[in-house]
C-alpha positions in Angstrom: 0.0 0.0 0.0 1.0 3.6 -0.6 1.2 5.3 2.7 1.5 8.7 1.1 -2.0 8.7 -0.5 -4.8 8.1 2.1 -7.5 7.8 -0.6 -5.5 5.1 -2.5 -4.7 3.3 0.7 -8.4 3.2 1.6 -9.3 1.9 -1.9 -6.7 -0.8 -1.6 -8.1 -1.9 1.7 -11.6 -2.0 0.3 -10.8 -3.6 -3.1 -7.6 -5.4 -2.5 -5.4 -5.9 -5.6 -8.1 -4.3 -7.7 -8.0 -0.9 -5.9 -6.0 1.0 -8.4 -8.2 -0.2 -11.3 -11.4 0.6 -9.4 -10.1 4.1 -8.6 -9.2 4.8 -12.2 -12.6 3.6 -13.4 -14.3 5.8 -10.8 -12.5 8.8 -12.1 -13.9 8.1 -15.6 -17.4 7.1 -14.5 -18.9 7.5 -11.1 -18.2 6.1 -7.6 -18.4 2.3 -7.5 -21.5 0.8 -5.9 -20.9 -2.1 -3.5 -20.1 -5.3 -5.4 -22.3 -7.6 -3.4 -25.6 -7.5 -1.5 -26.1 -8.4 2.1 -26.3 -12.1 1.1 -23.0 -12.0 -0.7 -24.6 -12.1 -4.2 -23.2 -10.0 -7.1 -25.1 -6.8 -7.5 -26.4 -5.9 -10.9 -25.7 -2.2 -10.4 -22.0 -3.0 -9.8 -21.9 -5.0 -13.1 -23.6 -2.1 -14.9 -21.0 0.3 -13.4 -18.1 -2.0 -14.4 -19.3 -2.0 -18.0 -19.4 1.8 -18.1 -23.1 2.0 -18.7 -25.2 4.9 -17.4 -26.6 4.4 -14.0 -30.0 2.6 -14.3 -29.4 1.7 -18.0 -30.4 -1.9 -17.1 -31.1 -1.8 -13.4 -33.9 0.8 -13.6 -35.9 -1.2 -16.2 -39.4 -1.7 -14.7 -40.3 -5.4 -14.0 -36.7 -6.7 -14.6 -35.5 -8.5 -11.5 -31.9 -9.2 -10.4 -31.5 -12.5 -12.3 -32.8 -10.9 -15.6 -30.7 -7.8 -15.1 -27.6 -10.0 -14.7 -28.5 -12.0 -17.7 -29.0 -8.8 -19.8 -25.7 -7.4 -18.6 -23.9 -10.7 -19.2 -25.3 -10.9 -22.8 -24.7 -7.2 -23.5 -21.9 -5.5 -25.4 -19.6 -3.2 -23.5 -19.7 0.1 -25.4 -15.9 0.7 -25.2 -15.2 -2.8 -26.7 -17.7 -2.2 -29.5 -16.1 1.1 -30.4 -12.7 -0.4 -30.4 -13.9 -3.3 -32.6 -15.3 -0.8 -35.1 -12.0 1.1 -35.2 -10.0 -2.1 -35.8 -12.3 -3.4 -38.5 -12.4 -0.1 -40.4 -10.6 -0.4 -43.7 -7.1 1.1 -43.5 -7.4 2.9 -46.8 -9.7 5.6 -48.1 -12.7 4.4 -50.1 -13.4 5.6 -53.6 -16.0 8.3 -54.0 -18.4 5.7 -55.5 -18.3 3.5 -52.5 -20.5 4.0 -49.4 -18.7 5.2 -46.3 -18.8 3.1 -43.1 
């Protein structure tokens, strides 16, 4: 642990070896919700946060319980991965003026 940064030290106590990654993601998104509920089960809002989705994107869907939320999140596409895939799959050369643009 880094004794010089109390915030980092607290994050490492809470998240263990994942503390630095959680802290970085929090600076890009929002504070991390607790990862598990009182029964020790994975929380859907934590998965939603990890994927970088807006708060409530899945978890605020009316009538969608925790198992269905986790299924939807597990079957979803993480926006950052999709954007990178499109970048990598884009042709490396300019198209002719007769060809449609991607």
